[in-house]
N, C-alpha and C positions, 0 to 999 in steps of 0.2 A: 575888487571883490565885494564892494559895500553893497551892490545892488543885485546880487545873485538871486535873491528870492523873489524879484519882480517877475522874471519869466515863469517860474513856478506858479505864481499866483495868477499869472495871465492864462497859462494852460489849463490850470485848475477851473478857472470861471469859464474859459472856453468849452471845455469838456461838460461842465454843469449846464451850461446854455444848450449844447448839441443834445444832450440826455433830456432835458426838460422838453425840447422840441420834438424829440421822437417819442417820448411818452404822450406829448399832447396829440400828435399825429395818429397814435395807436388807440388812444381813448375817445378822441373826439368823434370818429364814426361810430363807434359804439353807443354813445350817449345820444347822437342823432337818430340812430335806429331804435332806440328806446323811448324817444320822446312822444310817439303817438300812443304809446301804451299809457303814459302818464296822464294823457287826455282822454282816456277811456276808448281808445281805438283798437280793435284786434286787426293787426295788419297781417294778411294772408298772401304769400308770394307764390304765384304759380308759374312753374318752371316750363321751359319749352318742351321737355320730355313729359309733362302732364303732372309731375310731381308737386305736391303742396308743401310749403314750409311756413311754420309759425313759430316766430322768435327764434329763426335759424335752426330749428328742428323739423325733422320730416313728420308729416302728419297725414292721415287718412280723411276722406271726406265725411265718414262717420264721426272721427274724433273732433273735426271742426264744427259739425252740426250740433254735437253733444256740448261742446265749449260754448257755442253761441247761445244755445238755450239757457245754459247755466249762467251766462254772463248776463242774458237779458233779464233774468230773474234778481240779479244783484243791482242795487243802485251804483251808478257812476259809470257804467259801461254804456257807451252811447251808440257806437257803430262798428260794422265790419267792413273793412277796407280790403279789396282785392286787387291786387298788384300783379298783372301778369307781364313775364318777361317779353321782350320784342319779338322773339321767334315763336311765341305760342300761337297756334292756329285759332282764330276767331271762333270756329265752332266749338272747341273746347272750353273757350271762356264763357260763350253764351250757355253752355250746357251746364258749367258749374255756377253760373249766376242764378239759372232755375233750380238748381239744387239748394244753394244758400238762400235764396230769398224767403224760404220757409223756416229760417233758423231762429226768428224771433228778434234779431236786431236788424236796423237798417242797413242796408247794403250800399256801399259807394264803390266806384271803379275808378282806379287811378290808372290812367293811360301810361304806357311805357315811353321812356324818352327815346328820342330818335337819333 
């Protein structure tokens, strides 16, 4: 009965390690998704159905243009990045590039992973 506290301590440490790992797996993708924003990049996702998302919020083309013009007027914002889903028709991507090219920020296209 002398060492009855050792298994409890081991299980506590194990539970703490699993909790820390789960928290890391939850927070890390969010931090990676926010990294472009810290570098002055507005990252715009174009979904396969034609919907636009900015910072995981649905937006319209007009809202994106207004935000791009405001961001171009402020120092620190460097470019607008368009990230289409793999299933997005390229005609839709090209039309959106034409619309966003007049937004005031340099536009870059991040090709989808295959």
